[in-house]
TINUMAR-899762 format. One line per 2 residues: number of its first residue (from 1); their letters; for each residue x, y, z of C-alpha. Coordinates in nm, 2 decimals, padded with zeros to 4 digits, always signed. Layout:
BEGIN
NUM	A	X/Y/Z ~ ...
// end
This chain:
BEGIN
1	RA	-00.97/+00.29/-02.61 ~ -01.19/+00.10/-02.86
3	AT	-01.29/-00.12/-02.61 ~ -01.42/+00.15/-02.38
5	EA	-01.62/+00.30/-02.67 ~ -01.73/-00.02/-02.76
7	LR	-01.86/-00.10/-02.42 ~ -02.05/+00.28/-02.39
9	RA	-02.23/+00.22/-02.73 ~ -02.33/-00.13/-02.62
11	YP	-02.43/-00.03/-02.26 ~ -02.49/+00.35/-02.22
13	EL	-02.64/+00.30/-01.87 ~ -02.37/+00.14/-01.71
15	PL	-02.10/+00.28/-01.53 ~ -01.75/+00.16/-01.65
17	FA	-01.46/+00.07/-01.43 ~ -01.12/+00.04/-01.53
19	DV	-00.81/-00.11/-01.34 ~ -00.49/+00.12/-01.30
21	CL	-00.17/-00.09/-01.23 ~ +00.16/-00.16/-01.44
23	CS	+00.20/-00.58/-01.35 ~ -00.02/-00.65/-01.70
25	YT	+00.25/-00.40/-01.87 ~ +00.61/-00.49/-01.72
27	TH	+00.85/-00.78/-01.77 ~ +00.89/-00.85/-01.39
29	GH	+00.52/-00.85/-01.31 ~ +00.52/-00.62/-01.02
31	CG	+00.27/-00.33/-00.99 ~ +00.49/-00.03/-00.99
33	LV	+00.85/+00.06/-01.16 ~ +01.13/-00.12/-01.05
35	HD	+01.51/+00.02/-00.99 ~ +01.79/-00.17/-00.91
37	GV	+01.53/-00.46/-00.78 ~ +01.32/-00.22/-00.53
39	ID	+00.96/-00.08/-00.64 ~ +01.02/+00.30/-00.68
41	ND	+00.70/+00.43/-00.53 ~ +00.72/+00.80/-00.63
43	AS	+00.79/+00.72/-01.01 ~ +00.54/+00.48/-01.02
45	LA	+00.28/+00.76/-00.89 ~ +00.33/+00.96/-01.23
47	VL	+00.27/+00.68/-01.44 ~ -00.06/+00.55/-01.26
49	AR	-00.19/+00.91/-01.28 ~ -00.11/+00.95/-01.65
51	MA	-00.29/+00.63/-01.70 ~ -00.58/+00.73/-01.48
53	VL	-00.62/+01.05/-01.69 ~ -00.62/+00.86/-02.01
55	LG	-00.91/+00.62/-01.90 ~ -01.08/+00.92/-01.78
57	QW	-01.04/+01.13/-02.11 ~ -01.14/+00.80/-02.33
59	GI	-01.49/+00.79/-02.08 ~ -01.42/+00.57/-01.80
61	DF	-01.65/+00.63/-01.49 ~ -01.40/+00.53/-01.22
63	VS	-01.09/+00.46/-01.22 ~ -00.95/+00.14/-00.97
65	PS	-00.61/+00.17/-00.88 ~ -00.49/-00.17/-00.74
67	DM	-00.13/-00.12/-00.72 ~ -00.09/-00.03/-00.36
69	MD	+00.16/+00.21/-00.38 ~ +00.18/+00.42/-00.13
71	GR	-00.04/+00.77/-00.19 ~ -00.14/+00.68/-00.51
73	VA	-00.53/+00.81/-00.48 ~ -00.40/+01.14/-00.37
75	AI	-00.18/+01.16/-00.70 ~ -00.44/+01.05/-00.93
77	RR	-00.73/+01.28/-00.80 ~ -00.47/+01.58/-00.84
79	AL	-00.41/+01.48/-01.20 ~ -00.76/+01.39/-01.29
81	DD	-00.85/+01.71/-01.13 ~ -00.58/+01.93/-01.32
83	AR	-00.69/+01.75/-01.65 ~ -01.05/+01.87/-01.57
85	LH	-01.18/+01.57/-01.52 ~ -01.36/+01.65/-01.18
87	DT	-01.64/+01.41/-01.23 ~ -01.42/+01.10/-01.30
89	GI	-01.43/+00.86/-00.97 ~ -01.19/+00.67/-00.79
91	LS	-01.25/+00.30/-00.67 ~ -00.96/+00.25/-00.45
93	YA	-00.84/-00.11/-00.41 ~ -00.80/+00.01/-00.03
95	VK	-00.73/-00.30/+00.12 ~ -00.55/-00.55/-00.12
97	MA	-00.37/-00.86/+00.11 ~ -00.09/-01.01/-00.03
99	SA	-00.27/-01.34/-00.06 ~ -00.24/-01.69/-00.19
101	FY	-00.58/-01.66/-00.34 ~ -00.46/-01.46/-00.65
103	GP	-00.31/-01.80/-00.81 ~ -00.52/-01.85/-01.06
105	FR	-00.59/-01.50/-01.22 ~ -00.21/-01.47/-01.23
107	DA	-00.18/-01.79/-01.44 ~ -00.43/-01.66/-01.67
109	AL	-00.28/-01.31/-01.72 ~ +00.09/-01.40/-01.69
111	SA	+00.15/-01.15/-01.44 ~ +00.31/-01.35/-01.17
113	PQ	+00.63/-01.11/-01.04 ~ +00.94/-01.29/-01.20
115	FG	+01.14/-01.22/-00.88 ~ +01.02/-01.15/-00.53
117	DR	+00.68/-01.11/-00.42 ~ +00.46/-00.83/-00.39
119	KT	+00.48/-00.82/-00.01 ~ +00.66/-00.51/+00.02
121	YQ	+00.37/-00.30/-00.13 ~ +00.06/-00.50/-00.07
123	MP	-00.12/-00.59/+00.28 ~ +00.03/-00.86/+00.54
125	AG	-00.27/-01.07/+00.61 ~ -00.25/-01.03/+00.98
127	NR	-00.25/-00.65/+01.05 ~ -00.60/-00.55/+01.07
129	RE	-00.46/-00.21/+01.23 ~ -00.28/-00.13/+00.91
131	AR	-00.55/-00.23/+00.72 ~ -00.76/+00.05/+00.90
133	RE	-00.47/+00.30/+00.83 ~ -00.47/+00.21/+00.43
135	WM	-00.85/+00.24/+00.38 ~ -00.86/+00.58/+00.64
137	LD	-00.57/+00.70/+00.42 ~ -00.74/+00.65/+00.08
139	VD	-01.06/+00.83/+00.24 ~ -00.87/+01.15/+00.32
141	EG	-00.68/+01.13/-00.01 ~ -01.01/+01.16/-00.21
143	AD	-01.15/+00.81/-00.27 ~ -01.50/+00.79/-00.42
145	AL	-01.54/+00.41/-00.30 ~ -01.33/+00.14/-00.14
147	LV	-01.25/-00.24/-00.24 ~ -01.11/-00.48/+00.00
149	KP	-00.96/-00.78/-00.14 ~ -00.94/-01.09/-00.08
151	AL	-01.35/-01.08/+00.04 ~ -01.37/-01.39/+00.25
153	TN	-01.09/-01.39/+00.46 ~ -01.13/-01.02/+00.54
155	LD	-01.45/-01.02/+00.64 ~ -01.35/-00.86/+00.97
157	VL	-01.17/-00.56/+00.77 ~ -01.50/-00.52/+00.56
159	RE	-01.72/-00.47/+00.84 ~ -01.46/-00.25/+01.02
161	AR	-01.47/-00.02/+00.72 ~ -01.83/-00.02/+00.68
163	DG	-01.85/+00.14/+01.05 ~ -01.59/+00.35/+01.01
165	CD	-01.71/+00.55/+00.64 ~ -01.99/+00.62/+00.46
167	LP	-01.87/+00.54/+00.11 ~ -01.97/+00.27/-00.15
169	LF	-01.75/-00.04/+00.00 ~ -01.68/-00.31/-00.27
171	AY	-01.56/-00.68/-00.19 ~ -01.37/-00.86/-00.44
173	QV	-01.40/-01.22/-00.43 ~ -01.10/-01.33/-00.61
175	SG	-00.99/-01.60/-00.84 ~ -00.87/-01.86/-00.58
177	ER	-01.18/-01.82/-00.38 ~ -01.40/-01.91/-00.63
179	AM	-01.15/-02.20/-00.76 ~ -01.14/-02.39/-00.44
181	LV	-01.55/-02.39/-00.40 ~ -01.56/-02.55/-00.76
183	AA	-01.29/-02.77/-00.69 ~ -01.48/-02.91/-00.39
185	AE	-01.80/-02.93/-00.59 ~ -01.62/-03.09/-00.90
187	KG	-01.51/-03.39/-00.61 ~ -01.88/-03.40/-00.49
189	QL	-01.80/-03.24/-00.18 ~ -02.00/-02.95/-00.16
191	DL	-02.30/-02.84/-00.33 ~ -02.14/-02.52/-00.55
193	RR	-02.47/-02.31/-00.58 ~ -02.56/-02.33/-00.18
195	AM	-02.17/-02.25/-00.08 ~ -02.16/-01.98/-00.33
197	DE	-02.47/-01.81/-00.19 ~ -02.35/-01.85/+00.15
199	CL	-01.98/-01.65/+00.04 ~ -02.14/-01.40/-00.12
201	VS	-02.42/-01.33/+00.15 ~ -02.16/-01.33/+00.44
203	MR	-01.99/-01.05/+00.17 ~ -02.32/-00.86/+00.20
205	RA	-02.38/-00.92/+00.58 ~ -02.03/-00.78/+00.66
207	GA	-02.13/-00.43/+00.48 ~ -02.04/-00.47/+00.13
209	DA	-02.25/-00.24/-00.11 ~ -02.13/-00.42/-00.44
211	IV	-01.98/-00.77/-00.46 ~ -01.70/-00.84/-00.75
213	TY	-01.66/-01.20/-00.85 ~ -01.61/-01.42/-01.10
215	EA	-01.96/-01.59/-01.04 ~ -02.11/-01.27/-01.18
217	RE	-02.24/-01.44/-01.55 ~ -02.37/-01.74/-01.36
219	RV	-02.58/-01.51/-01.10 ~ -02.74/-01.33/-01.38
221	RR	-02.84/-01.63/-01.57 ~ -02.98/-01.81/-01.29
223	P	-03.36/-01.85/-01.28
// end
């Protein structure tokens, strides 16, 4: 709450987004509640919805559920409306693949699962039809904007979502995508600025209205 209030004072003109997930608050590192070694989807929805309401009450403009529990957009929209937070939007992580490219972030945030993996609730990388079904469900459940992650390996999914709906579409260039470019540049194998430009442009070309990237600060600083 203190961070939200400080950001609002410092940047009153900017919309504020806040992640909604449980992985940073659990000892096991999974994105939902676990009972007997299995994710409890419905119990997780209740906690995620309460988190979203708190964030909305603190002044967040868009809550961003990244957990990939089934039905979470509908549960959060219902909870926000019940709390009279009708103007609080939902940026849904509509397609979040089970990806190797999250490694650097998980190491930094200490959020890697302590057992198993997240493949039971994140998306399989090889199934575009399931990805389409996921973002279509989020549209039907009341999402105000959609996000696809990782971006570079899912440009086809981005393009299909852009062609299939009119909601704002976000692409997320995740930690591993940037890290591999930086590593190659440090070995003199490519020009980092040109390679980064090419990757970001490809996301825009695929249909992204906005890009989430660890490169954002460098982009702002560039002449």
